PDB file of N, CA, C and O in Angstrom:
ATOM      1  N   MET A   1     -26.946 -63.866 -71.654  1.00  0.00           N
ATOM      2  CA  MET A   1     -26.493 -64.768 -70.597  1.00  0.00           C
ATOM      3  C   MET A   1     -25.307 -65.549 -71.227  1.00  0.00           C
ATOM      4  O   MET A   1     -25.423 -65.995 -72.368  1.00  0.00           O
ATOM      5  N   SER A   2     -24.118 -65.731 -70.475  1.00  0.00           N
ATOM      6  CA  SER A   2     -23.006 -66.513 -70.940  1.00  0.00           C
ATOM      7  C   SER A   2     -23.329 -67.907 -70.782  1.00  0.00           C
ATOM      8  O   SER A   2     -24.188 -68.293 -69.989  1.00  0.00           O
ATOM      9  N   LYS A   3     -22.576 -68.757 -71.612  1.00  0.00           N
ATOM     10  CA  LYS A   3     -22.734 -70.174 -71.496  1.00  0.00           C
ATOM     11  C   LYS A   3     -22.345 -70.713 -70.154  1.00  0.00           C
ATOM     12  O   LYS A   3     -21.481 -70.090 -69.536  1.00  0.00           O
ATOM     13  N   SER A   4     -22.826 -71.702 -69.665  1.00  0.00           N
ATOM     14  CA  SER A   4     -22.461 -72.221 -68.419  1.00  0.00           C
ATOM     15  C   SER A   4     -21.527 -73.518 -68.647  1.00  0.00           C
ATOM     16  O   SER A   4     -21.478 -74.077 -69.742  1.00  0.00           O
ATOM     17  N   ALA A   5     -20.862 -73.907 -67.636  1.00  0.00           N
ATOM     18  CA  ALA A   5     -20.010 -75.175 -67.716  1.00  0.00           C
ATOM     19  C   ALA A   5     -20.407 -75.932 -66.345  1.00  0.00           C
ATOM     20  O   ALA A   5     -20.818 -75.326 -65.355  1.00  0.00           O
ATOM     21  N   THR A   6     -20.258 -77.144 -66.403  1.00  0.00           N
ATOM     22  CA  THR A   6     -20.443 -78.004 -65.270  1.00  0.00           C
ATOM     23  C   THR A   6     -19.158 -78.263 -64.560  1.00  0.00           C
ATOM     24  O   THR A   6     -18.140 -78.643 -65.138  1.00  0.00           O
ATOM     25  N   MET A   7     -19.257 -78.031 -63.229  1.00  0.00           N
ATOM     26  CA  MET A   7     -18.136 -78.330 -62.374  1.00  0.00           C
ATOM     27  C   MET A   7     -18.640 -79.137 -61.217  1.00  0.00           C
ATOM     28  O   MET A   7     -19.734 -78.861 -60.723  1.00  0.00           O
ATOM     29  N   SER A   8     -17.929 -80.090 -60.772  1.00  0.00           N
ATOM     30  CA  SER A   8     -18.127 -80.895 -59.681  1.00  0.00           C
ATOM     31  C   SER A   8     -17.311 -80.611 -58.479  1.00  0.00           C
ATOM     32  O   SER A   8     -16.084 -80.592 -58.565  1.00  0.00           O
ATOM     33  N   LEU A   9     -17.952 -80.381 -57.314  1.00  0.00           N
ATOM     34  CA  LEU A   9     -17.057 -80.103 -56.148  1.00  0.00           C
ATOM     35  C   LEU A   9     -17.628 -80.840 -54.961  1.00  0.00           C
ATOM     36  O   LEU A   9     -18.764 -81.314 -54.981  1.00  0.00           O
ATOM     37  N   ARG A  10     -16.824 -80.925 -53.939  1.00  0.00           N
ATOM     38  CA  ARG A  10     -17.228 -81.593 -52.694  1.00  0.00           C
ATOM     39  C   ARG A  10     -17.575 -80.577 -51.647  1.00  0.00           C
ATOM     40  O   ARG A  10     -16.823 -79.626 -51.434  1.00  0.00           O
ATOM     41  N   LEU A  11     -18.655 -80.747 -51.013  1.00  0.00           N
ATOM     42  CA  LEU A  11     -19.197 -79.962 -49.831  1.00  0.00           C
ATOM     43  C   LEU A  11     -19.284 -80.726 -48.645  1.00  0.00           C
ATOM     44  O   LEU A  11     -19.479 -81.941 -48.671  1.00  0.00           O
ATOM     45  N   THR A  12     -19.134 -80.006 -47.502  1.00  0.00           N
ATOM     46  CA  THR A  12     -19.533 -80.765 -46.308  1.00  0.00           C
ATOM     47  C   THR A  12     -20.991 -80.947 -46.306  1.00  0.00           C
ATOM     48  O   THR A  12     -21.754 -80.246 -46.971  1.00  0.00           O
ATOM     49  N   HIS A  13     -21.383 -81.984 -45.479  1.00  0.00           N
ATOM     50  CA  HIS A  13     -22.854 -82.157 -45.444  1.00  0.00           C
ATOM     51  C   HIS A  13     -23.601 -80.983 -44.847  1.00  0.00           C
ATOM     52  O   HIS A  13     -24.740 -80.705 -45.224  1.00  0.00           O
ATOM     53  N   GLU A  14     -22.978 -80.310 -43.940  1.00  0.00           N
ATOM     54  CA  GLU A  14     -23.522 -79.132 -43.222  1.00  0.00           C
ATOM     55  C   GLU A  14     -23.676 -78.019 -44.276  1.00  0.00           C
ATOM     56  O   GLU A  14     -24.741 -77.405 -44.344  1.00  0.00           O
ATOM     57  N   LEU A  15     -22.643 -77.737 -45.104  1.00  0.00           N
ATOM     58  CA  LEU A  15     -22.805 -76.647 -46.115  1.00  0.00           C
ATOM     59  C   LEU A  15     -23.838 -77.060 -47.121  1.00  0.00           C
ATOM     60  O   LEU A  15     -24.595 -76.189 -47.549  1.00  0.00           O
ATOM     61  N   LYS A  16     -23.943 -78.228 -47.519  1.00  0.00           N
ATOM     62  CA  LYS A  16     -24.954 -78.677 -48.519  1.00  0.00           C
ATOM     63  C   LYS A  16     -26.240 -78.470 -47.936  1.00  0.00           C
ATOM     64  O   LYS A  16     -27.151 -78.095 -48.674  1.00  0.00           O
ATOM     65  N   GLU A  17     -26.449 -78.660 -46.715  1.00  0.00           N
ATOM     66  CA  GLU A  17     -27.742 -78.478 -45.976  1.00  0.00           C
ATOM     67  C   GLU A  17     -28.109 -76.974 -45.900  1.00  0.00           C
ATOM     68  O   GLU A  17     -29.239 -76.560 -46.157  1.00  0.00           O
ATOM     69  N   LYS A  18     -27.073 -76.191 -45.530  1.00  0.00           N
ATOM     70  CA  LYS A  18     -27.341 -74.634 -45.525  1.00  0.00           C
ATOM     71  C   LYS A  18     -27.645 -74.124 -46.840  1.00  0.00           C
ATOM     72  O   LYS A  18     -28.498 -73.246 -46.966  1.00  0.00           O
ATOM     73  N   LEU A  19     -26.953 -74.650 -47.943  1.00  0.00           N
ATOM     74  CA  LEU A  19     -27.233 -74.254 -49.232  1.00  0.00           C
ATOM     75  C   LEU A  19     -28.682 -74.543 -49.773  1.00  0.00           C
ATOM     76  O   LEU A  19     -29.291 -73.762 -50.504  1.00  0.00           O
ATOM     77  N   GLY A  20     -29.171 -75.767 -49.329  1.00  0.00           N
ATOM     78  CA  GLY A  20     -30.458 -76.253 -49.600  1.00  0.00           C
ATOM     79  C   GLY A  20     -31.480 -75.335 -48.942  1.00  0.00           C
ATOM     80  O   GLY A  20     -32.467 -74.916 -49.548  1.00  0.00           O
ATOM     81  N   GLN A  21     -31.199 -75.042 -47.680  1.00  0.00           N
ATOM     82  CA  GLN A  21     -32.074 -74.159 -46.852  1.00  0.00           C
ATOM     83  C   GLN A  21     -32.225 -72.766 -47.498  1.00  0.00           C
ATOM     84  O   GLN A  21     -33.336 -72.268 -47.679  1.00  0.00           O
ATOM     85  N   LEU A  22     -31.123 -72.182 -47.825  1.00  0.00           N
ATOM     86  CA  LEU A  22     -31.105 -70.822 -48.423  1.00  0.00           C
ATOM     87  C   LEU A  22     -31.875 -70.861 -49.718  1.00  0.00           C
ATOM     88  O   LEU A  22     -32.646 -69.938 -49.982  1.00  0.00           O
ATOM     89  N   ALA A  23     -31.709 -71.892 -50.552  1.00  0.00           N
ATOM     90  CA  ALA A  23     -32.353 -72.022 -51.774  1.00  0.00           C
ATOM     91  C   ALA A  23     -33.837 -72.070 -51.564  1.00  0.00           C
ATOM     92  O   ALA A  23     -34.609 -71.412 -52.262  1.00  0.00           O
ATOM     93  N   ARG A  24     -34.231 -72.869 -50.579  1.00  0.00           N
ATOM     94  CA  ARG A  24     -35.733 -72.992 -50.315  1.00  0.00           C
ATOM     95  C   ARG A  24     -36.280 -71.714 -49.857  1.00  0.00           C
ATOM     96  O   ARG A  24     -37.358 -71.296 -50.280  1.00  0.00           O
ATOM     97  N   GLU A  25     -35.533 -71.055 -48.966  1.00  0.00           N
ATOM     98  CA  GLU A  25     -36.097 -69.689 -48.387  1.00  0.00           C
ATOM     99  C   GLU A  25     -36.120 -68.595 -49.414  1.00  0.00           C
ATOM    100  O   GLU A  25     -36.933 -67.675 -49.332  1.00  0.00           O
ATOM    101  N   THR A  26     -35.254 -68.683 -50.362  1.00  0.00           N
ATOM    102  CA  THR A  26     -35.323 -67.600 -51.385  1.00  0.00           C
ATOM    103  C   THR A  26     -35.837 -67.986 -52.782  1.00  0.00           C
ATOM    104  O   THR A  26     -35.691 -67.281 -53.780  1.00  0.00           O
ATOM    105  N   ASP A  27     -36.459 -69.185 -52.750  1.00  0.00           N
ATOM    106  CA  ASP A  27     -37.079 -69.732 -53.978  1.00  0.00           C
ATOM    107  C   ASP A  27     -36.151 -69.644 -55.195  1.00  0.00           C
ATOM    108  O   ASP A  27     -36.514 -69.193 -56.282  1.00  0.00           O
ATOM    109  N   ARG A  28     -34.919 -70.112 -54.924  1.00  0.00           N
ATOM    110  CA  ARG A  28     -33.985 -70.196 -55.993  1.00  0.00           C
ATOM    111  C   ARG A  28     -33.336 -71.615 -55.963  1.00  0.00           C
ATOM    112  O   ARG A  28     -33.574 -72.320 -54.983  1.00  0.00           O
ATOM    113  N   THR A  29     -32.585 -72.059 -56.898  1.00  0.00           N
ATOM    114  CA  THR A  29     -31.981 -73.379 -57.014  1.00  0.00           C
ATOM    115  C   THR A  29     -30.672 -73.291 -56.198  1.00  0.00           C
ATOM    116  O   THR A  29     -30.039 -72.239 -56.107  1.00  0.00           O
ATOM    117  N   PRO A  30     -30.292 -74.469 -55.600  1.00  0.00           N
ATOM    118  CA  PRO A  30     -29.029 -74.503 -54.921  1.00  0.00           C
ATOM    119  C   PRO A  30     -27.782 -74.118 -55.894  1.00  0.00           C
ATOM    120  O   PRO A  30     -26.756 -73.589 -55.467  1.00  0.00           O
ATOM    121  N   SER A  31     -28.000 -74.443 -57.226  1.00  0.00           N
ATOM    122  CA  SER A  31     -26.944 -74.172 -58.148  1.00  0.00           C
ATOM    123  C   SER A  31     -26.840 -72.643 -58.306  1.00  0.00           C
ATOM    124  O   SER A  31     -25.738 -72.097 -58.339  1.00  0.00           O
ATOM    125  N   ALA A  32     -27.988 -71.959 -58.402  1.00  0.00           N
ATOM    126  CA  ALA A  32     -27.929 -70.400 -58.550  1.00  0.00           C
ATOM    127  C   ALA A  32     -27.366 -69.806 -57.309  1.00  0.00           C
ATOM    128  O   ALA A  32     -26.567 -68.872 -57.375  1.00  0.00           O
ATOM    129  N   ILE A  33     -27.738 -70.293 -56.232  1.00  0.00           N
ATOM    130  CA  ILE A  33     -27.159 -69.699 -54.863  1.00  0.00           C
ATOM    131  C   ILE A  33     -25.634 -69.907 -55.003  1.00  0.00           C
ATOM    132  O   ILE A  33     -24.895 -68.927 -54.901  1.00  0.00           O
ATOM    133  N   ALA A  34     -25.123 -71.153 -55.235  1.00  0.00           N
ATOM    134  CA  ALA A  34     -23.732 -71.473 -55.242  1.00  0.00           C
ATOM    135  C   ALA A  34     -22.994 -70.599 -56.319  1.00  0.00           C
ATOM    136  O   ALA A  34     -21.919 -70.058 -56.059  1.00  0.00           O
ATOM    137  N   GLN A  35     -23.542 -70.495 -57.397  1.00  0.00           N
ATOM    138  CA  GLN A  35     -22.935 -69.623 -58.474  1.00  0.00           C
ATOM    139  C   GLN A  35     -22.792 -68.276 -58.154  1.00  0.00           C
ATOM    140  O   GLN A  35     -21.728 -67.698 -58.370  1.00  0.00           O
ATOM    141  N   GLN A  36     -23.872 -67.649 -57.602  1.00  0.00           N
ATOM    142  CA  GLN A  36     -23.734 -66.244 -57.101  1.00  0.00           C
ATOM    143  C   GLN A  36     -22.750 -66.152 -55.992  1.00  0.00           C
ATOM    144  O   GLN A  36     -21.917 -65.247 -56.043  1.00  0.00           O
ATOM    145  N   GLY A  37     -22.749 -66.960 -55.026  1.00  0.00           N
ATOM    146  CA  GLY A  37     -21.783 -66.941 -53.945  1.00  0.00           C
ATOM    147  C   GLY A  37     -20.329 -67.070 -54.399  1.00  0.00           C
ATOM    148  O   GLY A  37     -19.437 -66.329 -53.986  1.00  0.00           O
ATOM    149  N   LEU A  38     -20.158 -68.015 -55.235  1.00  0.00           N
ATOM    150  CA  LEU A  38     -18.690 -68.335 -55.695  1.00  0.00           C
ATOM    151  C   LEU A  38     -18.240 -67.099 -56.584  1.00  0.00           C
ATOM    152  O   LEU A  38     -17.084 -66.682 -56.512  1.00  0.00           O
ATOM    153  N   SER A  39     -19.122 -66.559 -57.370  1.00  0.00           N
ATOM    154  CA  SER A  39     -18.885 -65.459 -58.246  1.00  0.00           C
ATOM    155  C   SER A  39     -18.471 -64.225 -57.462  1.00  0.00           C
ATOM    156  O   SER A  39     -17.510 -63.534 -57.802  1.00  0.00           O
ATOM    157  N   GLU A  40     -19.245 -63.964 -56.378  1.00  0.00           N
ATOM    158  CA  GLU A  40     -18.876 -62.785 -55.479  1.00  0.00           C
ATOM    159  C   GLU A  40     -17.534 -63.112 -54.812  1.00  0.00           C
ATOM    160  O   GLU A  40     -16.659 -62.246 -54.829  1.00  0.00           O
ATOM    161  N   TYR A  41     -17.307 -64.285 -54.232  1.00  0.00           N
ATOM    162  CA  TYR A  41     -16.121 -64.649 -53.531  1.00  0.00           C
ATOM    163  C   TYR A  41     -14.842 -64.431 -54.459  1.00  0.00           C
ATOM    164  O   TYR A  41     -13.824 -63.846 -54.090  1.00  0.00           O
ATOM    165  N   VAL A  42     -15.046 -64.985 -55.708  1.00  0.00           N
ATOM    166  CA  VAL A  42     -13.836 -64.864 -56.616  1.00  0.00           C
ATOM    167  C   VAL A  42     -13.559 -63.506 -57.060  1.00  0.00           C
ATOM    168  O   VAL A  42     -12.395 -63.130 -57.195  1.00  0.00           O
ATOM    169  N   ASP A  43     -14.632 -62.683 -57.315  1.00  0.00           N
ATOM    170  CA  ASP A  43     -14.419 -61.283 -57.603  1.00  0.00           C
ATOM    171  C   ASP A  43     -13.763 -60.539 -56.544  1.00  0.00           C
ATOM    172  O   ASP A  43     -12.861 -59.749 -56.822  1.00  0.00           O
ATOM    173  N   GLN A  44     -14.175 -60.744 -55.269  1.00  0.00           N
ATOM    174  CA  GLN A  44     -13.606 -60.025 -54.107  1.00  0.00           C
ATOM    175  C   GLN A  44     -12.130 -60.357 -53.989  1.00  0.00           C
ATOM    176  O   GLN A  44     -11.277 -59.478 -53.865  1.00  0.00           O
ATOM    177  N   ARG A  45     -11.847 -61.699 -54.033  1.00  0.00           N
ATOM    178  CA  ARG A  45     -10.454 -62.225 -53.841  1.00  0.00           C
ATOM    179  C   ARG A  45      -9.525 -61.671 -55.052  1.00  0.00           C
ATOM    180  O   ARG A  45      -8.384 -61.286 -54.801  1.00  0.00           O
ATOM    181  N   LEU A  46      -9.967 -61.645 -56.180  1.00  0.00           N
ATOM    182  CA  LEU A  46      -9.233 -61.092 -57.280  1.00  0.00           C
ATOM    183  C   LEU A  46      -8.919 -59.659 -57.047  1.00  0.00           C
ATOM    184  O   LEU A  46      -7.774 -59.233 -57.193  1.00  0.00           O
ATOM    185  N   TRP A  47      -9.989 -58.853 -56.660  1.00  0.00           N
ATOM    186  CA  TRP A  47      -9.773 -57.487 -56.283  1.00  0.00           C
ATOM    187  C   TRP A  47      -8.703 -57.340 -55.254  1.00  0.00           C
ATOM    188  O   TRP A  47      -7.731 -56.602 -55.411  1.00  0.00           O
ATOM    189  N   MET A  48      -8.929 -58.105 -54.143  1.00  0.00           N
ATOM    190  CA  MET A  48      -7.919 -57.960 -53.002  1.00  0.00           C
ATOM    191  C   MET A  48      -6.484 -58.264 -53.499  1.00  0.00           C
ATOM    192  O   MET A  48      -5.532 -57.566 -53.149  1.00  0.00           O
ATOM    193  N   LEU A  49      -6.363 -59.303 -54.305  1.00  0.00           N
ATOM    194  CA  LEU A  49      -4.974 -59.602 -54.855  1.00  0.00           C
ATOM    195  C   LEU A  49      -4.460 -58.420 -55.680  1.00  0.00           C
ATOM    196  O   LEU A  49      -3.287 -58.068 -55.556  1.00  0.00           O
ATOM    197  N   SER A  50      -5.291 -57.798 -56.512  1.00  0.00           N
ATOM    198  CA  SER A  50      -4.900 -56.756 -57.271  1.00  0.00           C
ATOM    199  C   SER A  50      -4.360 -55.490 -56.336  1.00  0.00           C
ATOM    200  O   SER A  50      -3.320 -54.875 -56.571  1.00  0.00           O
ATOM    201  N   GLU A  51      -5.212 -55.235 -55.299  1.00  0.00           N
ATOM    202  CA  GLU A  51      -4.935 -54.189 -54.390  1.00  0.00           C
ATOM    203  C   GLU A  51      -3.552 -54.487 -53.654  1.00  0.00           C
ATOM    204  O   GLU A  51      -2.750 -53.574 -53.458  1.00  0.00           O
ATOM    205  N   ILE A  52      -3.311 -55.756 -53.267  1.00  0.00           N
ATOM    206  CA  ILE A  52      -2.141 -56.065 -52.681  1.00  0.00           C
ATOM    207  C   ILE A  52      -0.893 -55.766 -53.637  1.00  0.00           C
ATOM    208  O   ILE A  52       0.109 -55.171 -53.240  1.00  0.00           O
ATOM    209  N   ASP A  53      -1.059 -56.238 -54.923  1.00  0.00           N
ATOM    210  CA  ASP A  53       0.041 -55.974 -55.853  1.00  0.00           C
ATOM    211  C   ASP A  53       0.232 -54.464 -55.987  1.00  0.00           C
ATOM    212  O   ASP A  53       1.383 -54.043 -56.101  1.00  0.00           O
ATOM    213  N   LYS A  54      -0.815 -53.599 -55.982  1.00  0.00           N
ATOM    214  CA  LYS A  54      -0.626 -52.164 -55.997  1.00  0.00           C
ATOM    215  C   LYS A  54       0.111 -51.676 -54.865  1.00  0.00           C
ATOM    216  O   LYS A  54       0.998 -50.835 -55.009  1.00  0.00           O
ATOM    217  N   SER A  55      -0.221 -52.181 -53.681  1.00  0.00           N
ATOM    218  CA  SER A  55       0.498 -51.743 -52.450  1.00  0.00           C
ATOM    219  C   SER A  55       1.985 -52.132 -52.475  1.00  0.00           C
ATOM    220  O   SER A  55       2.851 -51.354 -52.075  1.00  0.00           O
ATOM    221  N   ILE A  56       2.243 -53.290 -52.928  1.00  0.00           N
ATOM    222  CA  ILE A  56       3.577 -53.782 -53.021  1.00  0.00           C
ATOM    223  C   ILE A  56       4.408 -52.815 -54.041  1.00  0.00           C
ATOM    224  O   ILE A  56       5.570 -52.501 -53.779  1.00  0.00           O
ATOM    225  N   GLU A  57       3.799 -52.401 -55.119  1.00  0.00           N
ATOM    226  CA  GLU A  57       4.336 -51.518 -56.109  1.00  0.00           C
ATOM    227  C   GLU A  57       4.646 -50.206 -55.435  1.00  0.00           C
ATOM    228  O   GLU A  57       5.739 -49.653 -55.557  1.00  0.00           O
ATOM    229  N   ASP A  58       3.578 -49.690 -54.669  1.00  0.00           N
ATOM    230  CA  ASP A  58       3.808 -48.439 -54.006  1.00  0.00           C
ATOM    231  C   ASP A  58       4.920 -48.474 -53.041  1.00  0.00           C
ATOM    232  O   ASP A  58       5.686 -47.514 -52.954  1.00  0.00           O
ATOM    233  N   PHE A  59       5.050 -49.500 -52.329  1.00  0.00           N
ATOM    234  CA  PHE A  59       6.210 -49.682 -51.338  1.00  0.00           C
ATOM    235  C   PHE A  59       7.472 -49.694 -52.055  1.00  0.00           C
ATOM    236  O   PHE A  59       8.439 -49.059 -51.633  1.00  0.00           O
ATOM    237  N   LYS A  60       7.514 -50.435 -53.192  1.00  0.00           N
ATOM    238  CA  LYS A  60       8.891 -50.482 -53.955  1.00  0.00           C
ATOM    239  C   LYS A  60       9.279 -49.052 -54.418  1.00  0.00           C
ATOM    240  O   LYS A  60      10.448 -48.667 -54.455  1.00  0.00           O
ATOM    241  N   GLU A  61       8.209 -48.294 -54.768  1.00  0.00           N
ATOM    242  CA  GLU A  61       8.478 -46.982 -55.269  1.00  0.00           C
ATOM    243  C   GLU A  61       8.588 -45.968 -54.179  1.00  0.00           C
ATOM    244  O   GLU A  61       8.731 -44.787 -54.499  1.00  0.00           O
ATOM    245  N   GLY A  62       8.538 -46.293 -53.003  1.00  0.00           N
ATOM    246  CA  GLY A  62       8.747 -45.451 -51.923  1.00  0.00           C
ATOM    247  C   GLY A  62       7.509 -44.482 -51.554  1.00  0.00           C
ATOM    248  O   GLY A  62       7.643 -43.441 -50.912  1.00  0.00           O
ATOM    249  N   ARG A  63       6.314 -44.965 -52.040  1.00  0.00           N
ATOM    250  CA  ARG A  63       5.104 -44.138 -51.829  1.00  0.00           C
ATOM    251  C   ARG A  63       4.451 -44.774 -50.618  1.00  0.00           C
ATOM    252  O   ARG A  63       3.502 -45.553 -50.691  1.00  0.00           O
ATOM    253  N   THR A  64       5.085 -44.346 -49.407  1.00  0.00           N
ATOM    254  CA  THR A  64       4.679 -45.006 -48.138  1.00  0.00           C
ATOM    255  C   THR A  64       4.453 -43.755 -47.088  1.00  0.00           C
ATOM    256  O   THR A  64       4.896 -42.633 -47.336  1.00  0.00           O
ATOM    257  N   VAL A  65       3.787 -44.036 -46.004  1.00  0.00           N
ATOM    258  CA  VAL A  65       3.603 -43.011 -45.011  1.00  0.00           C
ATOM    259  C   VAL A  65       4.226 -43.644 -43.654  1.00  0.00           C
ATOM    260  O   VAL A  65       3.974 -44.816 -43.373  1.00  0.00           O
ATOM    261  N   PRO A  66       4.952 -42.935 -42.913  1.00  0.00           N
ATOM    262  CA  PRO A  66       5.497 -43.419 -41.693  1.00  0.00           C
ATOM    263  C   PRO A  66       4.440 -43.839 -40.760  1.00  0.00           C
ATOM    264  O   PRO A  66       3.340 -43.288 -40.776  1.00  0.00           O
ATOM    265  N   HIS A  67       4.744 -44.845 -39.904  1.00  0.00           N
ATOM    266  CA  HIS A  67       3.806 -45.406 -39.116  1.00  0.00           C
ATOM    267  C   HIS A  67       3.128 -44.386 -38.124  1.00  0.00           C
ATOM    268  O   HIS A  67       1.925 -44.434 -37.867  1.00  0.00           O
ATOM    269  N   THR A  68       3.930 -43.528 -37.625  1.00  0.00           N
ATOM    270  CA  THR A  68       3.365 -42.520 -36.634  1.00  0.00           C
ATOM    271  C   THR A  68       2.402 -41.590 -37.410  1.00  0.00           C
ATOM    272  O   THR A  68       1.410 -41.157 -36.823  1.00  0.00           O
ATOM    273  N   GLU A  69       2.639 -41.265 -38.679  1.00  0.00           N
ATOM    274  CA  GLU A  69       1.695 -40.547 -39.413  1.00  0.00           C
ATOM    275  C   GLU A  69       0.410 -41.251 -39.787  1.00  0.00           C
ATOM    276  O   GLU A  69      -0.670 -40.660 -39.808  1.00  0.00           O
ATOM    277  N   ALA A  70       0.548 -42.434 -40.059  1.00  0.00           N
ATOM    278  CA  ALA A  70      -0.624 -43.350 -40.342  1.00  0.00           C
ATOM    279  C   ALA A  70      -1.444 -43.475 -39.150  1.00  0.00           C
ATOM    280  O   ALA A  70      -2.668 -43.456 -39.278  1.00  0.00           O
ATOM    281  N   VAL A  71      -0.872 -43.608 -37.924  1.00  0.00           N
ATOM    282  CA  VAL A  71      -1.656 -43.769 -36.690  1.00  0.00           C
ATOM    283  C   VAL A  71      -2.412 -42.372 -36.469  1.00  0.00           C
ATOM    284  O   VAL A  71      -3.607 -42.330 -36.176  1.00  0.00           O
ATOM    285  N   ALA A  72      -1.681 -41.330 -36.620  1.00  0.00           N
ATOM    286  CA  ALA A  72      -2.306 -40.030 -36.374  1.00  0.00           C
ATOM    287  C   ALA A  72      -3.430 -39.798 -37.302  1.00  0.00           C
ATOM    288  O   ALA A  72      -4.449 -39.250 -36.882  1.00  0.00           O
ATOM    289  N   ARG A  73      -3.323 -40.180 -38.553  1.00  0.00           N
ATOM    290  CA  ARG A  73      -4.521 -39.989 -39.573  1.00  0.00           C
ATOM    291  C   ARG A  73      -5.604 -40.884 -39.108  1.00  0.00           C
ATOM    292  O   ARG A  73      -6.760 -40.470 -39.188  1.00  0.00           O
ATOM    293  N   ILE A  74      -5.360 -42.089 -38.619  1.00  0.00           N
ATOM    294  CA  ILE A  74      -6.413 -42.986 -38.184  1.00  0.00           C
ATOM    295  C   ILE A  74      -7.195 -42.381 -36.984  1.00  0.00           C
ATOM    296  O   ILE A  74      -8.426 -42.394 -36.958  1.00  0.00           O
ATOM    297  N   HIS A  75      -6.451 -41.863 -36.014  1.00  0.00           N
ATOM    298  CA  HIS A  75      -6.962 -41.252 -34.837  1.00  0.00           C
ATOM    299  C   HIS A  75      -7.824 -39.988 -35.199  1.00  0.00           C
ATOM    300  O   HIS A  75      -8.923 -39.830 -34.667  1.00  0.00           O
ATOM    301  N   ALA A  76      -7.365 -39.170 -36.026  1.00  0.00           N
ATOM    302  CA  ALA A  76      -8.031 -38.104 -36.533  1.00  0.00           C
ATOM    303  C   ALA A  76      -9.397 -38.362 -37.203  1.00  0.00           C
ATOM    304  O   ALA A  76     -10.378 -37.652 -36.982  1.00  0.00           O
ATOM    305  N   THR A  77      -9.398 -39.444 -38.052  1.00  0.00           N
ATOM    306  CA  THR A  77     -10.585 -39.880 -38.660  1.00  0.00           C
ATOM    307  C   THR A  77     -11.595 -40.442 -37.721  1.00  0.00           C
ATOM    308  O   THR A  77     -12.790 -40.236 -37.934  1.00  0.00           O
ATOM    309  N   ILE A  78     -11.198 -41.136 -36.701  1.00  0.00           N
ATOM    310  CA  ILE A  78     -11.978 -41.697 -35.687  1.00  0.00           C
ATOM    311  C   ILE A  78     -12.690 -40.584 -34.879  1.00  0.00           C
ATOM    312  O   ILE A  78     -13.888 -40.628 -34.596  1.00  0.00           O
ATOM    313  N   ALA A  79     -11.788 -39.513 -34.509  1.00  0.00           N
ATOM    314  CA  ALA A  79     -12.244 -38.449 -33.773  1.00  0.00           C
ATOM    315  C   ALA A  79     -13.292 -37.598 -34.552  1.00  0.00           C
ATOM    316  O   ALA A  79     -14.204 -37.020 -33.960  1.00  0.00           O
ATOM    317  N   ARG A  80     -13.130 -37.547 -35.868  1.00  0.00           N
ATOM    318  CA  ARG A  80     -14.204 -36.838 -36.694  1.00  0.00           C
ATOM    319  C   ARG A  80     -15.515 -37.541 -36.686  1.00  0.00           C
ATOM    320  O   ARG A  80     -16.577 -36.926 -36.593  1.00  0.00           O
ATOM    321  N   TYR A  81     -15.435 -38.799 -36.781  1.00  0.00           N
ATOM    322  CA  TYR A  81     -16.750 -39.587 -36.903  1.00  0.00           C
ATOM    323  C   TYR A  81     -17.363 -39.720 -35.483  1.00  0.00           C
ATOM    324  O   TYR A  81     -18.583 -39.817 -35.352  1.00  0.00           O
ATOM    325  N   GLU A  82     -16.575 -39.726 -34.489  1.00  0.00           N
ATOM    326  CA  GLU A  82     -17.195 -39.690 -33.025  1.00  0.00           C
ATOM    327  C   GLU A  82     -17.941 -38.488 -32.709  1.00  0.00           C
ATOM    328  O   GLU A  82     -18.745 -38.489 -31.777  1.00  0.00           O
ATOM    329  N   LYS A  83     -17.708 -37.353 -33.498  1.00  0.00           N
ATOM    330  CA  LYS A  83     -18.349 -36.100 -33.232  1.00  0.00           C
ATOM    331  C   LYS A  83     -19.679 -36.006 -34.007  1.00  0.00           C
ATOM    332  O   LYS A  83     -20.504 -35.137 -33.723  1.00  0.00           O
ATOM    333  N   VAL A  84     -19.893 -36.961 -35.044  1.00  0.00           N
ATOM    334  CA  VAL A  84     -21.062 -36.856 -35.821  1.00  0.00           C
ATOM    335  C   VAL A  84     -22.200 -37.570 -35.103  1.00  0.00           C
ATOM    336  O   VAL A  84     -22.047 -38.669 -34.570  1.00  0.00           O
ATOM    337  N   ASP A  85     -23.401 -36.864 -35.113  1.00  0.00           N
ATOM    338  CA  ASP A  85     -24.654 -37.440 -34.494  1.00  0.00           C
ATOM    339  C   ASP A  85     -25.168 -38.415 -35.470  1.00  0.00           C
ATOM    340  O   ASP A  85     -25.221 -38.088 -36.656  1.00  0.00           O
ATOM    341  N   PRO A  86     -25.540 -39.540 -35.099  1.00  0.00           N
ATOM    342  CA  PRO A  86     -26.137 -40.528 -36.049  1.00  0.00           C
ATOM    343  C   PRO A  86     -27.543 -40.051 -36.466  1.00  0.00           C
ATOM    344  O   PRO A  86     -28.215 -40.721 -37.249  1.00  0.00           O
TER     345      PRO A  86
END
């Protein structure tokens, strides 16, 4: 387990209450719940920013699909999945 650091932050009263409720209902500490949630949020945001950077690079390099082709692909994908029985 990596070393931890202390960080102080402000929460709305409503969020603090929800955090406490979730902690009680899952038998975890509010700190553990907050750390997991913040970790997942930060990881997701960093991934998203990385993907945006890749998309910008693709655009700059001309690796794009015309709008009409993109829409056609989307409609074809939807049509394929509409035919699948759940």
